[in-house]
Every structure is written in C-alpha cells, then in structure tokens.
ChimeraX commands (.cxc) that place a marker at each C-alpha (Angstrom):
marker #1 position -6.76,6.36,-16.81 radius 0.5
marker #1 position -6.22,8.01,-13.44 radius 0.5
marker #1 position -2.85,9.53,-12.57 radius 0.5
marker #1 position -0.74,7.52,-10.07 radius 0.5
marker #1 position -0.65,10.35,-7.53 radius 0.5
marker #1 position -4.44,9.99,-7.16 radius 0.5
marker #1 position -4.05,6.24,-6.36 radius 0.5
marker #1 position -0.84,5.71,-4.34 radius 0.5
marker #1 position -0.28,7.60,-1.08 radius 0.5
marker #1 position 2.90,6.14,0.42 radius 0.5
marker #1 position 5.08,3.06,0.48 radius 0.5
marker #1 position 4.65,1.36,3.89 radius 0.5
marker #1 position 8.01,0.57,5.53 radius 0.5
marker #1 position 7.58,-1.78,8.49 radius 0.5
marker #1 position 9.45,-4.88,9.64 radius 0.5
marker #1 position 6.81,-7.12,8.11 radius 0.5
marker #1 position 6.73,-5.29,4.77 radius 0.5
marker #1 position 10.54,-5.16,4.58 radius 0.5
marker #1 position 10.71,-8.93,5.09 radius 0.5
marker #1 position 8.02,-9.49,2.42 radius 0.5
marker #1 position 9.87,-7.30,-0.06 radius 0.5
marker #1 position 13.18,-9.11,0.42 radius 0.5
marker #1 position 11.85,-12.68,0.57 radius 0.5
marker #1 position 8.61,-12.68,-1.46 radius 0.5
marker #1 position 9.10,-9.70,-3.81 radius 0.5
marker #1 position 5.97,-8.02,-2.35 radius 0.5
marker #1 position 5.64,-4.32,-1.61 radius 0.5
marker #1 position 3.01,-2.66,0.58 radius 0.5
marker #1 position 1.46,0.68,-0.36 radius 0.5
marker #1 position -1.07,2.87,1.39 radius 0.5
marker #1 position -3.66,3.83,-1.23 radius 0.5
marker #1 position -6.66,6.15,-1.47 radius 0.5
marker #1 position -10.06,4.64,-0.55 radius 0.5
marker #1 position -11.30,4.82,-4.16 radius 0.5
marker #1 position -8.43,2.66,-5.47 radius 0.5
marker #1 position -9.15,-0.74,-7.02 radius 0.5
marker #1 position -6.83,-3.64,-7.86 radius 0.5
marker #1 position -6.59,-2.68,-11.54 radius 0.5
marker #1 position -5.90,1.00,-10.85 radius 0.5
marker #1 position -3.23,0.09,-8.26 radius 0.5
marker #1 position -1.59,-2.27,-10.77 radius 0.5
marker #1 position -1.53,0.40,-13.49 radius 0.5
marker #1 position -0.22,3.06,-11.09 radius 0.5
marker #1 position 2.66,0.89,-9.78 radius 0.5
marker #1 position 3.64,-0.25,-13.29 radius 0.5
marker #1 position 3.60,3.32,-14.59 radius 0.5
marker #1 position 5.44,4.85,-11.62 radius 0.5
marker #1 position 8.21,2.26,-11.06 radius 0.5
marker #1 position 8.50,0.63,-14.55 radius 0.5
marker #1 position 7.96,-2.91,-13.22 radius 0.5
marker #1 position 5.57,-5.77,-14.03 radius 0.5
marker #1 position 2.90,-6.54,-11.41 radius 0.5
marker #1 position 1.66,-10.13,-11.15 radius 0.5
marker #1 position -0.81,-9.82,-8.24 radius 0.5
marker #1 position -2.50,-7.16,-6.10 radius 0.5
marker #1 position -4.20,-7.79,-2.74 radius 0.5
marker #1 position -6.17,-4.99,-1.09 radius 0.5
marker #1 position -6.88,-4.73,2.65 radius 0.5
marker #1 position -9.21,-2.27,4.39 radius 0.5
marker #1 position -7.87,-1.54,7.89 radius 0.5
marker #1 position -10.39,-0.23,10.41 radius 0.5
marker #1 position -9.24,2.63,12.67 radius 0.5
marker #1 position -8.62,1.67,16.29 radius 0.5
marker #1 position -10.38,3.41,19.19 radius 0.5
marker #1 position -8.28,5.84,21.22 radius 0.5
marker #1 position -8.69,8.12,24.25 radius 0.5
marker #1 position -7.29,11.54,24.94 radius 0.5
marker #1 position -5.74,12.57,28.24 radius 0.5
marker #1 position -9.12,13.87,29.36 radius 0.5
marker #1 position -10.84,10.57,28.52 radius 0.5
marker #1 position -12.53,11.74,25.31 radius 0.5
marker #1 position -13.09,8.77,22.99 radius 0.5
marker #1 position -12.15,9.00,19.32 radius 0.5
marker #1 position -10.94,6.76,16.49 radius 0.5
marker #1 position -7.81,6.65,14.37 radius 0.5
marker #1 position -8.37,6.98,10.63 radius 0.5
marker #1 position -9.35,4.00,8.46 radius 0.5
marker #1 position -6.75,3.16,5.81 radius 0.5
marker #1 position -6.61,1.01,2.70 radius 0.5
marker #1 position -3.46,-0.99,1.96 radius 0.5
marker #1 position -2.40,-2.71,-1.24 radius 0.5
marker #1 position 0.14,-5.55,-1.26 radius 0.5
marker #1 position 1.69,-5.75,-4.73 radius 0.5
marker #1 position 3.60,-8.81,-5.96 radius 0.5
marker #1 position 6.13,-8.16,-8.71 radius 0.5
marker #1 position 7.41,-10.40,-11.47 radius 0.5
marker #1 position 10.52,-12.44,-10.63 radius 0.5
marker #1 position 13.58,-10.26,-11.18 radius 0.5
marker #1 position 11.78,-6.89,-10.90 radius 0.5
marker #1 position 12.55,-4.69,-7.92 radius 0.5
marker #1 position 11.55,-1.31,-6.49 radius 0.5
marker #1 position 14.51,0.66,-5.17 radius 0.5
marker #1 position 13.83,2.00,-1.67 radius 0.5
marker #1 position 16.14,5.02,-1.53 radius 0.5
marker link #1:1,2 radius 0.2
marker link #1:2,3 radius 0.2
marker link #1:3,4 radius 0.2
marker link #1:4,5 radius 0.2
marker link #1:5,6 radius 0.2
marker link #1:6,7 radius 0.2
marker link #1:7,8 radius 0.2
marker link #1:8,9 radius 0.2
marker link #1:9,10 radius 0.2
marker link #1:10,11 radius 0.2
marker link #1:11,12 radius 0.2
marker link #1:12,13 radius 0.2
marker link #1:13,14 radius 0.2
marker link #1:14,15 radius 0.2
marker link #1:15,16 radius 0.2
marker link #1:16,17 radius 0.2
marker link #1:17,18 radius 0.2
marker link #1:18,19 radius 0.2
marker link #1:19,20 radius 0.2
marker link #1:20,21 radius 0.2
marker link #1:21,22 radius 0.2
marker link #1:22,23 radius 0.2
marker link #1:23,24 radius 0.2
marker link #1:24,25 radius 0.2
marker link #1:25,26 radius 0.2
marker link #1:26,27 radius 0.2
marker link #1:27,28 radius 0.2
marker link #1:28,29 radius 0.2
marker link #1:29,30 radius 0.2
marker link #1:30,31 radius 0.2
marker link #1:31,32 radius 0.2
marker link #1:32,33 radius 0.2
marker link #1:33,34 radius 0.2
marker link #1:34,35 radius 0.2
marker link #1:35,36 radius 0.2
marker link #1:36,37 radius 0.2
marker link #1:37,38 radius 0.2
marker link #1:38,39 radius 0.2
marker link #1:39,40 radius 0.2
marker link #1:40,41 radius 0.2
marker link #1:41,42 radius 0.2
marker link #1:42,43 radius 0.2
marker link #1:43,44 radius 0.2
marker link #1:44,45 radius 0.2
marker link #1:45,46 radius 0.2
marker link #1:46,47 radius 0.2
marker link #1:47,48 radius 0.2
marker link #1:48,49 radius 0.2
marker link #1:49,50 radius 0.2
marker link #1:50,51 radius 0.2
marker link #1:51,52 radius 0.2
marker link #1:52,53 radius 0.2
marker link #1:53,54 radius 0.2
marker link #1:54,55 radius 0.2
marker link #1:55,56 radius 0.2
marker link #1:56,57 radius 0.2
marker link #1:57,58 radius 0.2
marker link #1:58,59 radius 0.2
marker link #1:59,60 radius 0.2
marker link #1:60,61 radius 0.2
marker link #1:61,62 radius 0.2
marker link #1:62,63 radius 0.2
marker link #1:63,64 radius 0.2
marker link #1:64,65 radius 0.2
marker link #1:65,66 radius 0.2
marker link #1:66,67 radius 0.2
marker link #1:67,68 radius 0.2
marker link #1:68,69 radius 0.2
marker link #1:69,70 radius 0.2
marker link #1:70,71 radius 0.2
marker link #1:71,72 radius 0.2
marker link #1:72,73 radius 0.2
marker link #1:73,74 radius 0.2
marker link #1:74,75 radius 0.2
marker link #1:75,76 radius 0.2
marker link #1:76,77 radius 0.2
marker link #1:77,78 radius 0.2
marker link #1:78,79 radius 0.2
marker link #1:79,80 radius 0.2
marker link #1:80,81 radius 0.2
marker link #1:81,82 radius 0.2
marker link #1:82,83 radius 0.2
marker link #1:83,84 radius 0.2
marker link #1:84,85 radius 0.2
marker link #1:85,86 radius 0.2
marker link #1:86,87 radius 0.2
marker link #1:87,88 radius 0.2
marker link #1:88,89 radius 0.2
marker link #1:89,90 radius 0.2
marker link #1:90,91 radius 0.2
marker link #1:91,92 radius 0.2
marker link #1:92,93 radius 0.2
marker link #1:93,94 radius 0.2
view
C-alpha cells in the first residue's frame, strides 16, 4: 500500500467543486500522475476516515501560453480525481 502523501496533492477549491461537494457529496482532488482509482480510494479513506463509493479520474492537458516576448510554452498537465462519498460522510474544509 502506498502512503496517501504519494497519491493526493491538493484538494481543488473552485466554484464548480464547491457546488458538487455541497449538492452531490463529491470532492475534487489533484493527484499524482501515477495514481489509479483504487489507490485514490484507499488514500482518501485513510486520510479523512470516510467511505468512498465512486472515483472518477480526469487527465487535463496543459494549455498553450505565450510569454511577453512571444515565446510559446505549455502549462503543466494535471490529473484530477472526483471522489463521491457515502451518504452522510463529509470532509471538513477548514
């Protein structure tokens, strides 16, 4: 079993994720690229003492950017995990 700090990076706090957490009991995490659905489930259950019912994983491609001098580059690719918790469970957000 891999330690949770090698799976979960951060909890994503956006308008969309805040609405999903309040209405659908879903929480969005940014995870390391090597994370799988089962390792994310184990990490969330171990870290927050909750029961996970479903995990969806999304690979987000980095967008192209330009510097002031016109040099092209790309933002980093990220991997997100949307975790659905059992009815009644909750993750306290500070």
